[in-house]
C-alpha positions in Angstrom: 0.0 0.0 0.0 2.7 2.5 1.0 5.6 0.8 -0.7 7.8 3.9 -0.6 7.6 4.1 3.2 8.1 0.4 3.5 11.2 0.6 1.4 12.7 3.4 3.5 11.9 1.4 6.7 13.6 -1.7 5.2 16.7 0.4 4.3 16.9 1.8 7.8 16.4 -1.7 9.2 19.4 -2.9 7.3 21.5 0.0 8.5 20.6 -0.3 12.2 21.1 -4.1 12.1 24.5 -3.7 10.5 25.6 -1.1 13.0 24.3 -3.2 15.9 26.4 -6.2 14.7 29.6 -4.3 13.9 29.7 -1.9 16.9 32.5 -2.4 19.4 30.6 -0.8 22.3 27.8 -2.8 23.8 25.8 0.3 24.6 25.8 1.3 21.0 24.7 -2.2 20.0 21.8 -2.1 22.5 20.7 1.3 21.3 20.8 0.1 17.7 18.8 -3.0 18.5 16.2 -0.9 20.3 16.0 1.4 17.2 15.8 -1.8 15.0 12.9 -3.0 17.1 11.1 0.4 16.9 11.5 0.4 13.1 10.0 -3.1 13.0 7.1 -1.8 15.0 6.6 1.0 12.5 6.9 -1.5 9.6 4.3 -3.8 11.2 2.0 -0.8 11.7 2.5 0.4 8.1 1.6 -3.1 6.9 -1.7 -3.1 8.8 -0.8 -5.3 11.8 -1.3 -2.7 14.5 -1.6 -5.1 17.4 1.7 -6.8 16.4 3.4 -3.4 16.0 2.2 -2.2 19.4 3.5 -5.4 21.0 6.8 -5.1 19.2 7.1 -1.5 20.4 6.4 -2.3 24.0 8.3 -5.5 24.4 11.1 -5.1 21.8 11.9 -1.4 22.0 10.8 -0.8 25.6 11.3 -3.7 28.0 14.1 -5.5 26.2 16.1 -2.3 25.7 15.9 -1.3 29.3 16.8 -4.8 30.5 19.9 -4.9 28.3 21.0 -1.5 29.4 20.6 -2.4 33.0 22.6 -5.7 32.4 25.4 -3.8 30.7 25.7 -1.4 33.7 25.6 -4.2 36.2 28.7 -5.8 34.6 32.3 -4.5 34.4 33.8 -3.0 31.2 37.3 -4.5 31.9 38.7 -6.8 29.2 42.0 -8.5 28.7 42.5 -7.0 25.2 
């Protein structure tokens, strides 16, 4: 229906996924995964699955992002590299 918007969202999904995989800092990866999840929620909403998009926004972008950030700050940043 809105194929232009869907194409733009797919491109941003690829960019955020690549940055999340290639980032050296864990916090950057978590932020990119949260952005990825929010873009997926927008894509689901654009495709007409509003309930799935809402669930993805709440669970994927909200709760999971917060839990991963808390887990990062509860661990140490020291490495042997």
